[in-house]
MARBA-3410 file (N, C-alpha, C, O; in Angstrom, 1 decimal):
80
0.8,-1.3,-0.2,0.0,0.4,-0.2,0.3,1.3,0.5,0.6,1.5,1.7 ~ 0.0,2.3,-1.1,1.6,3.6,-1.0,0.7,4.8,-0.2,-0.5,4.5,0.0 ~ 1.3,6.0,0.0,0.6,6.6,0.5,-0.6,7.7,0.2,-1.1,8.7,0.8 ~ -0.8,6.7,-1.4,-2.0,7.1,-2.1,-2.7,6.9,-2.2,-3.5,7.7,-2.8 ~ -3.1,5.1,-1.5,-4.0,4.0,-0.5,-4.4,3.9,0.6,-5.1,3.1,1.1
-3.5,5.3,1.2,-3.9,5.2,2.2,-5.4,6.4,2.9,-5.2,7.6,2.9 ~ -6.2,5.9,3.3,-7.8,6.5,3.3,-7.7,6.9,4.7,-7.3,6.2,5.6 ~ -8.1,8.6,4.9,-8.5,9.0,6.4,-9.1,9.1,6.4,-9.6,9.7,5.4 ~ -9.6,8.6,7.6,-11.8,9.1,7.5,-11.5,10.5,8.4,-10.4,10.6,9.0 ~ -12.7,11.5,8.5,-13.4,12.1,9.0,-13.6,11.9,10.3,-13.2,12.6,11.2
-14.4,10.6,10.6,-14.6,10.3,11.5,-14.8,8.9,11.8,-15.0,8.4,10.7 ~ -14.8,7.7,12.9,-14.8,7.1,12.9,-16.0,6.6,13.9,-16.6,7.3,14.8 ~ -16.1,5.1,13.6,-17.6,4.5,14.2,-17.7,3.6,14.9,-18.4,2.7,14.4 ~ -17.3,3.4,16.0,-16.0,1.7,16.7,-17.8,1.3,17.1,-18.6,2.0,17.8 ~ -18.2,-0.4,16.3,-19.7,-0.7,16.6,-19.4,-2.1,17.1,-20.2,-3.0,17.2
-17.5,-2.3,17.3,-17.4,-3.5,17.6,-18.8,-3.8,18.7,-19.6,-2.9,19.0 ~ -19.0,-5.5,19.1,-19.6,-6.3,20.5,-20.4,-5.8,20.4,-20.9,-5.6,21.5 ~ -21.4,-4.9,18.8,-22.6,-4.5,19.3,-23.3,-5.7,18.3,-22.9,-5.9,17.1 ~ -24.2,-6.4,18.8,-24.9,-7.0,17.6,-25.8,-6.6,16.5,-26.4,-5.6,16.7 ~ -26.0,-7.3,15.3,-26.6,-6.8,14.0,-28.5,-6.6,14.7,-29.1,-6.9,15.8
-28.8,-5.9,13.6,-28.4,-5.4,13.0,-28.0,-3.5,13.1,-28.1,-2.8,12.2 ~ -27.7,-3.1,14.4,-27.3,-1.9,15.2,-26.1,-1.2,14.2,-26.4,-0.1,13.9 ~ -24.9,-1.7,13.6,-23.9,-1.7,12.9,-24.6,-0.6,11.8,-24.8,0.6,11.7 ~ -24.9,-1.7,11.1,-25.7,-1.2,9.4,-27.1,0.2,10.2,-27.6,0.9,9.4 ~ -27.4,0.2,10.9,-28.4,1.1,11.7,-27.7,2.3,11.9,-28.1,3.3,11.4
-26.8,2.3,12.4,-25.6,3.3,12.8,-25.0,3.6,12.0,-24.4,4.5,12.4 ~ -24.7,3.2,10.8,-23.3,3.4,10.2,-24.4,4.3,9.1,-23.8,5.0,8.2 ~ -25.9,4.5,9.0,-26.7,5.1,7.9,-27.3,6.6,8.8,-27.3,7.7,8.2 ~ -27.8,6.4,10.5,-27.6,7.1,11.0,-26.4,8.2,11.2,-26.6,9.3,11.8 ~ -25.0,7.8,10.7,-24.5,8.1,11.1,-23.3,9.2,9.6,-22.4,10.0,9.5
-24.3,8.1,8.7,-24.0,9.0,7.4,-24.8,9.6,7.1,-24.8,9.3,5.9 ~ -25.6,10.4,7.2,-26.5,11.4,7.5,-25.7,12.4,7.7,-25.2,13.1,6.8 ~ -25.3,12.6,9.2,-24.3,13.8,9.1,-23.8,14.3,8.7,-23.5,15.5,9.0 ~ -23.2,13.0,7.3,-22.1,13.4,7.0,-21.9,15.2,5.8,-22.9,15.6,5.3 ~ -21.1,15.8,5.6,-20.7,16.3,4.9,-20.5,16.1,3.4,-19.7,15.2,3.5
-20.7,16.3,2.2,-20.0,15.6,1.0,-18.7,15.5,0.9,-18.1,16.5,1.2 ~ -17.8,13.7,0.4,-16.8,14.2,0.4,-16.1,13.5,1.7,-15.0,13.2,1.6 ~ -16.9,13.3,3.2,-16.5,13.1,3.9,-16.3,11.6,4.7,-17.2,11.3,5.5 ~ -15.9,11.4,4.6,-15.3,9.8,5.4,-16.0,9.3,6.6,-16.3,10.1,7.5 ~ -16.2,7.8,6.8,-16.7,7.4,8.0,-16.0,5.8,7.9,-16.3,4.8,7.4
-15.1,6.0,8.5,-14.5,4.9,9.4,-15.9,3.8,10.2,-16.6,4.4,11.1 ~ -16.2,2.2,9.9,-16.9,1.7,10.5,-15.6,0.7,10.7,-14.6,0.5,10.0 ~ -16.4,-0.1,12.5,-15.5,-1.2,12.3,-16.1,-1.6,13.2,-16.4,-1.0,14.2 ~ -16.6,-3.4,13.0,-17.4,-4.8,13.3,-17.2,-5.7,13.3,-16.6,-6.3,12.5 ~ -18.1,-6.0,14.6,-17.5,-7.2,14.7,-18.2,-8.8,14.4,-18.0,-10.0,14.7
-19.1,-7.5,13.5,-21.2,-8.6,13.7,-20.7,-8.9,12.0,-20.2,-8.2,11.1 ~ -21.1,-10.3,12.2,-20.7,-11.1,10.6,-21.6,-10.9,10.0,-21.6,-11.5,9.0 ~ -22.7,-10.1,10.2,-23.5,-10.1,8.8,-23.4,-8.7,8.2,-23.4,-8.4,7.0 ~ -23.3,-8.1,9.0,-22.7,-6.7,8.6,-21.6,-6.7,7.7,-21.4,-5.6,7.1 ~ -21.0,-7.5,7.4,-20.4,-7.5,5.5,-21.1,-7.4,4.4,-20.9,-6.6,3.5
-22.6,-8.5,4.6,-23.8,-8.3,3.4,-24.6,-6.9,4.1,-25.5,-6.7,3.2 ~ -24.8,-6.1,5.0,-25.8,-5.4,4.9,-25.3,-4.1,4.9,-26.1,-3.1,4.6 ~ -23.8,-3.9,5.4,-23.0,-2.1,5.5,-22.9,-1.5,3.6,-23.5,-0.5,3.1 ~ -22.3,-2.3,3.2,-21.8,-2.7,1.6,-23.3,-1.8,1.1,-23.5,-0.6,0.9 ~ -24.2,-3.1,1.0,-25.5,-3.2,0.3,-26.4,-1.7,0.6,-27.2,-1.2,-0.3
-26.2,-1.3,1.5,-26.9,-0.4,2.5,-26.5,0.6,1.9,-27.3,1.3,1.3 ~ -24.7,1.2,2.0,-24.2,2.6,1.6,-24.7,2.9,-0.1,-25.1,3.9,-0.7 ~ -24.5,1.8,-0.2,-24.4,1.5,-2.2,-25.7,2.1,-2.4,-25.7,3.0,-3.3 ~ -27.1,1.7,-1.8,-28.2,1.9,-1.7,-29.0,3.5,-1.8,-29.8,4.2,-2.5 ~ -27.8,3.5,0.1,-28.3,5.4,0.0,-27.4,6.6,-1.4,-27.5,7.8,-1.8
-26.8,5.8,-1.8,-25.7,6.8,-2.8,-24.2,7.3,-2.4,-23.6,8.2,-2.9 ~ -24.0,6.4,-1.6,-22.8,6.5,-0.7,-21.6,5.6,-1.5,-21.8,4.9,-2.5 ~ -20.7,5.7,-1.1,-19.3,5.2,-2.3,-18.7,3.7,-0.9,-18.5,3.6,0.3 ~ -18.7,3.2,-1.5,-18.0,2.2,-0.7,-16.2,2.4,-1.0,-15.9,1.9,-2.1 ~ -15.0,3.0,-0.3,-13.9,2.9,-0.3,-13.4,1.8,-0.1,-12.4,1.9,-0.7
-13.3,0.4,0.6,-12.1,-0.6,0.4,-13.0,-0.9,2.1,-13.1,-0.2,3.2 ~ -13.3,-2.1,1.8,-13.2,-3.2,3.2,-12.5,-4.2,3.3,-12.1,-5.0,2.4 ~ -12.0,-4.1,5.0,-11.0,-5.3,6.0,-11.2,-5.9,6.4,-11.9,-5.6,7.3 ~ -10.8,-7.5,6.3,-11.2,-8.1,7.9,-9.9,-8.5,8.1,-9.1,-9.0,7.4 ~ -9.9,-7.9,9.9,-8.7,-8.2,10.3,-9.6,-9.7,11.4,-10.6,-9.5,12.1
-9.0,-11.2,11.2,-9.6,-12.2,12.1,-11.3,-11.4,12.2,-11.8,-11.0,11.1 ~ -11.9,-11.3,13.3,-13.1,-11.3,13.2,-13.9,-9.6,13.0,-15.1,-9.3,12.8 ~ -12.7,-8.6,13.1,-13.3,-7.5,13.2,-12.9,-7.2,11.7,-11.9,-7.4,11.1 ~ -14.4,-6.6,11.2,-14.0,-6.5,9.6,-14.5,-4.3,9.6,-15.3,-3.8,10.3 ~ -13.7,-3.6,8.8,-13.5,-2.4,8.8,-14.2,-1.6,7.1,-14.7,-2.2,6.2
-14.1,-1.0,7.2,-15.0,-0.1,6.0,-15.3,0.8,5.5,-16.5,0.5,5.1 ~ -15.1,1.9,5.1,-14.3,2.8,5.2,-15.7,3.8,3.6,-15.7,3.5,2.4 ~ -16.5,4.8,4.3,-17.5,4.6,3.0,-17.6,6.1,3.1,-17.8,6.7,4.2 ~ -17.6,6.5,1.8,-17.3,8.7,1.6,-19.4,8.8,1.0,-20.3,8.1,0.4 ~ -19.3,9.8,1.5,-20.8,10.4,1.8,-20.5,10.7,0.5,-21.3,11.3,-0.3
END
């Protein structure tokens, strides 16, 4: 990964330990507060979030910049 590839989020939402569907709901609520171009990093360990968060984000017109998994923790970077 080069310096160009590093995503610097404007805000971070840590839903680690929260049961589904909270991570997806909290993500959409947080995204509403962002200004266009701002980036939200979401941290979740809910296995179903991999199916919910990216789909919901795209359905609302947000851009999913990247998704990475480290063990049971999933990181999402979404731009408004």
